[in-house]
N, C-alpha and C positions, 0 to 999 in steps of 0.2 A: 504493499499499499504506499502511495507517495505521500510524504508528510505535507501538511498544510503549510502555507507560509506563516512566518512569526506574526503573532498578534499582540496587541496591547489592550489589556482588560482594565477598566476603570471602575470604582465604586465610590459612593459618597462616604466622607468620613463620619465617624459617629458624632451625633449631635450632643457633645459634651466637651467643654474646655479641658477637662481633666484627662481625656484620652484621645489623643490626636493620631487616628489610625487611617491610613490611606493605602489602597492598593496601587502599587507603582507600575510594574511591567511584567510581562509574561513572555518567555520564549518557549516554544512548544516543539514537540515531536510526538506524534501519535505511536504509541507502543502497539505493535501488531499482534502481541500475545493476547490470548483470551482472558477470561475471568480469573480471579485469585483463588477460586476453590474454597471460599469462605462458607463456614456453616451458617445455615439460616437461624440457629439457635441465637437467643439473645439473653442478656443477664436480667435478673430481676431489679428493675430500677424504681418501681413505685414504693416510696417510703411515706410514713406518717409524718405530719408536721412536727410532732414531738421527737421523732427519731432524727429527723433533719437537724433540729435544733442541737441534738447531742453530738452530732458529728460534723457540724458545718465548718468548724475550725480546726478539725483534726485531718492533717494532710495524708495519713495512713488509711483512715476509715472513709475518707470522702475524696474522690478523684478530682472534683472541682476544687476542693480546699488546697491540694497539693500545688496548684498553680501560684497560690498567694501566700500561704502560711508556712512556717518553718517548724522543725521539730528539733530536739536534742536529746542525745542519750548521755548518761553518766555511767561510767565504768566503776561500780563499787562492789560487784559480786564475782570474785574470781573463782570460787570452786564450783565444780559441776558434779552432778550425781548419776550421770549416765555417760557413755561413750558413743559417740556417732562416727560412722567411718568417713563422713565427709567434714569433720570438724578438727581443727587445731587451733587452739587458743594462744595466738602469737601476741608478743609484745613488740613495741618499738617498729611498727610497720606503718609508718606515716604515709607511704604511698599506695597502700593497699586499701581496697573498699569491699569488704565482704564481712558477714556476720562473725563475731567472735574476736575481731581484730581491734586491738586498742595499743595506744602509745604508752599509756600510764594508768595505774590504778589510783583511785581517790578514796578519801574517807568520807562518811556522810557529811561531815562539816565542810570539807573542801568542795564536795559536790554541790551543796547548797550555796556556797558563795559563787561558785561557777555559774550556776543557774541564774543568780540575781544579776551577775555581770552580764551574761548574754542576753537575758531578758531586756536590760537596758539598752544594749548596743543593737540587738536585733529585735525590735519590738513586735515584729510580725511572728516571732517564736511563741507558739501557743501550747505545745505539748512537751512534757518532760517523760522520757521513758527510761526504764531500766531494763536492759536487755543482756547484761553480761559484764565481763566476757565469759562467765560460766553461767550458772542459771540463778536467777534472783532468789528463787525460793530454796535453793540450796545455801543461801547466805541470807537468811531471814532477818538477822539482827541489823546488818548493814543496810539492806533494802528498805526496811520499815522505818528505820531511823531517818534515812534520807527522805522518804516520803513525808515523815512528820515534819521535818524542819521546812521542807518547801510548802507544804500546805499551810504552815503557819506564817511564812515570810512572803509568799508569792501566791495568794488565794486564786488569782485569775488564771493560773496555768493548769492545764489538764494533766492529770497523773496517768500513766501508762505503764502496763508491765507485760513482759514476754517471758514464757517459761515453757519447759519441756512437758509440763503437766504432772510429773511424778508426785510432787508434794502439793499440788494445788488443793485437793480436797480439804487439806489440813489448815488452809489459810483463807478461804473464801470469806469468812466472816470478818476477819481482820482487814481484808482488802475492801470489803463493803464498808467497814467502819472508817476507813481513811479516805472514802470517796473516790477511790480508784475505779473510774467508770469504764476503763477500756483494758481488756486482757487478751494477749495473744498467745495461743498454745501451738507449738509445732507438733503436728500429727501427720506422719508419713505413712501410716498403714493401719488397717484394722485386722489384718491377717498376720498372726505371729510368725508363720512361716516366711513370709516377706520381710517382717520386721528383724528377724535374725540375720538377714543379710545386710541390715543398715546398722544395728545396735549390738556390739559384741558383749556388752556388760551393763547391768544396772545396779546401783548401789542403793538399797533401800533398807531402812530400819537397821542400820549398821552391819549389814550383811550384803556381800556383793553376790549378784546372780548372773550366771552367764547363759547365752544361748536363748532357747525358747522360753525357759523358765523365767528369765529377766524380762523378756519382751512381753510375756502374758501379763506381769505385773504392771509394767508401764502402760500397756494398753487399757487395762482395767481402770487404773487410775485416772488416765485421760479421759475416758468416758464419763467417769464419776465427777471429775472436775468441771467437765464441759456441762453437764447436767446442773451441778450446783451453781455454776454461773448464771445459767438461764433462770434457775429459781430466785437468785438474789437480784435479778434484773441488772446484770453487768454485761455489757456488750463484749462479745467475744469473736475475735478474728482468728481464723485458723490458717497457719501457714504449712504448706506441704511442699517438701523439695522433690522435684521431678527427676528421678534417676533412671535413664534408659536401660531397658532390660531387667529392671528390678521392680519398680513400682508404676512405671508409666501407665500400664493398662489397669492397674488396681486403683488409681486415683478417682475415677468416677464412683467406686464404691465407697472411698473415703468421703467423697462430697455428700453422697446420700446419707451415710451415716452421721456426719456432724450437722447436716441440715435437720434430721429428726431429733437431734439433741439441742438444738436452739442456736447453733452458730449464726452469727449475723453476716459474715463475710468470709470468703474462702480465697486464700492467696496462693496460687500454684506458682512456685518460682523455680528456676533452672539450678540444677546442680553446678557449682562452681568447683572444678576439678582441674588442677595442674600439679605436676610433680614438685614444683618449687614450694607449693603450700604445705607440703609435708603430711598431708592426710592420707589415710589408708587407701581411699579411692584414688587419689592423685598419684600415689606412688605404685598403684597396681593397674594403671591404665583405664580406669573406669571413666568414660567420657561423659560430658554434660549434653544436654539436648541442643539441637539447633533452634534458632528462633522459630522457624516453621514448625518444628516438632512440638515445641512448648505451645504454640498458638492452637495447634490441633487438639491437644489434651484440654487446654483451657476450654475450647469451643465444646468438646464432648461433655464438659461439665457444666456449661452454661444452660440457664433455664430452670435450675432447681434452686440456686443460692447465688446471691449477688457475688460477682468475682471481683477481686482486686487485680488489676492488670497494670498498675503503675508503680508497683514496689521497686525499690533500688537495691534491696538487700544491704542495708546500711551497716557500717561499723558500729561497734559497741560504745564508741565515742563520738558519734557523728553530730555535726552542728550545721544547721542551715536548712534551706529547701531540699526536698527530695531531689536527687540528681546533683547536687552540689555538696562539698564537704568543707566546711570552714574550721575543722577541728584544730588545725595547726595555728589558726589565729589565737587560739584559747588553750595553749598547753599550760600545765600547772605553773611554770616559772612565769608565764606571762599573766594569767588571770588572777593569780594571788596578789599580784601588785597593782591590778586595776581597781579603781574605786568603784562602788556600787552605785549605779544611777537608775535605779529601778523606781518607776512611778506608774502605778495603775492608771492614772489620768492620762498620761502622755501615751501609754500603750493603747488605751481606748480610742484615743483620737486618731492614731494610725490606722487601727482596725476600722474605724468609720470610714476613712479614706479608701481602704482595701474594699470595703463592702460596696461603696459607691462605684469603684472601677469594675468590680464584679458585676454589679447590675447593669452597667453600660455594655460589657461584653456579652452577658446573658441575653440582653435584648437583641443584639445583633445576631447572637448565635441562634436565638429562637426565630428570627426573621429568615434564616437559612433552612429551617425545617419546613416542610410543606406536605400536603396530603399526597398519597400515590398518584402518579400520572398514568393514564391509560396509554399503554403501548402494545404493539403486536407481540412483544416478548417481554417477559419480566425483566425489570432493570437489573444489570449485572452488579454484583458487588466488586469493588476494587479496592486495593490497599494503596495509601500514600504515605510517604515518609516526610516528616516535618522536623525542621530546625528551629527550636524555640528556647528562649531564655526563661519562659514562664509567662504567666498572665493569660494564658489561652490564646496567645498570638503567634503568628509566624513572624519572628522578630530576631532571628539569628543568622550570621553569615555561615554559609556552608562549611567554610574551612575551620570554623571555630566550634563547630558541634562535636561533642563528645558522645552524644547519644541522638537517636532520633525517635520522636513519638510516632507510632504507627496508628493511622486512623483507617477504618472500614467506611467506604463512602458508597451510597447507592442513591436512587432518584429522589428519595425523601429526606435522608439525614447523613450526617458524618458521626461515626461514633468511635471514641478512642479504644484501641484493643491492646496495644502493648507499647513498651519502649525498647529500643535496641542499642546497646552501647557500641561505640566504634572508636577507633584510634583517632586522635586528633590529626586532622589532615595538614594543617599549617605547621610544619616542622622545619621551616627555613630551607627547604629543598632536600633534606635528607630523608631518604625512604618514602617520599611522597607517593611515587608510583605503586608500590606495594600496599601502602595504606589505602589509597584510592580503590585499589582492587579489592581490598578487604571490605571497605564500605559498600561497593557495589554487590559483592557477594552477600553481605549482610541484608541488604534491602532488595535482593533480586526478585522477590515476589511482588514488589510494588510497581505501580505504573508511573508514579511521578514523585518528584522530590520539590518540596517547597521550602524556600529559604529567603531571607531578606536580600541576600546577594550570593551569587555563585561565580567564581572566576572563570575566565575563558577556557583554560585547560581542563578543569574538572567537568565544565559544562560539556565540552566536546566528548569526553570519555563517557559521561552519564547518557548523552544522546545515543552514542554509539551502542551502549547496552540496551537501548530501547526505552529509557527512561524519559518522561516529560520533565522539563526543567521549568520551575515557576518561581520567578522572583517577585516577592510581595512583602507587604507589612500591613497585616490586617488579622482579624479574628480568624482562627484556623477554620471554623465551619464555613465562614463566608467564602474563603479562598477555595475551600474543598467544593462548594456549591458551584462556583463559577467554572472550576476546573471540569467537574463532572458534566455539566450542561454542554460545555463547549467541546469536549473532547471524548466523552463517552456516549452521551445520549445522541450527539451529532453523528458520530460513527455508527451507532446502532441503527439510526434512521436511514442513513445512507445504504445500509445493506438490504433495505426492504423497497 
């Protein structure tokens, strides 16, 4: 198919002085490939108003919130009571971003001081989580003392806890008393035979259990804890690590089981496995899933329980928006010398501004949604890759992107489905060709790339790979709507 000539799309800026958003120009090449093979399943998105209020500023529980609000983790829990074949709790790993990794441990008092410092310097930080580097409930004294200090000194910050679930049933009442409203449990299996390939041992009640015996204890305690959270009206997100060849085909059963026991959100995330991480899986060649494999499993689980698709698998000392890590700005040596400038009133003023910006984006996003269009054929679903710095906008240079947001677009709407990490293309000329090839491979199932700017060299290579290159600065859904109308629906109409 001969590509159409380059076109320039225009759209009116948003009617707000606080958000100057205008689509600039578009260069196009029609991808001759067919549809993306996306599942027709959809996530459960209808939430009550009370539920929306509980998650509206939690970047992990709300996909919309993660564009605007930040989180931080404090590393106060070093010990763990189970061994996972994908885990190695390493220290002094400032350049690594994966669960269980920290640069330094903190006492509860140091952690509380750090939270107050960060809350003053990053007022959009709304959530404090304890996620390691071990298990928070294997370190109950440090964990709950930290929560007590923060609840007393920073009452506007949500408290969040991540656990493997082994000791959860013992502490639900205390979690409730501290007003910890969000708990995440990592549940990778409901079949102990599968669990035995993931967990070599479990330490419970001062005894170490190996193999199936230990896994059965872990499973029973996880299910008991999940049910107890439901009865206590504490929101529960379940994390599941997708491990190809071990639990990938099993995760729909996990999804069903956790839904029945009251989980609010299911986060299916990829195994991170490399020999340099020093994990059992990494050292023994267990691979992680491709982005396409991960999406397929997520799609297979969609429709029963709301899925979290925007997880970044954060460090246990992460600071900032999801997708960024500012932890090195707040090392112990630095934050202990920083004055506390925490003000609820100042933070609330910033949040009001964020909500106004969100409302403006939401209005334009809603305008991009429309009723189904009558066509001779059902409108195909296609994937597009977006370079964004947040805010729900196409607003990042292609060469600066360290990840791409993947959206699924059809004739009625654009829906976020995943993010994919990539190497930073702009490296001053060193290794750029290999990096660009890696980026193209990562987004090979997409039909277009949206960015605020794309250089001439990567643009040529992207077009050679059959990708439409769209340069824009606008709300993601609006750019997606125009792209789809002009290059998918037009192409579909031309075939009839």
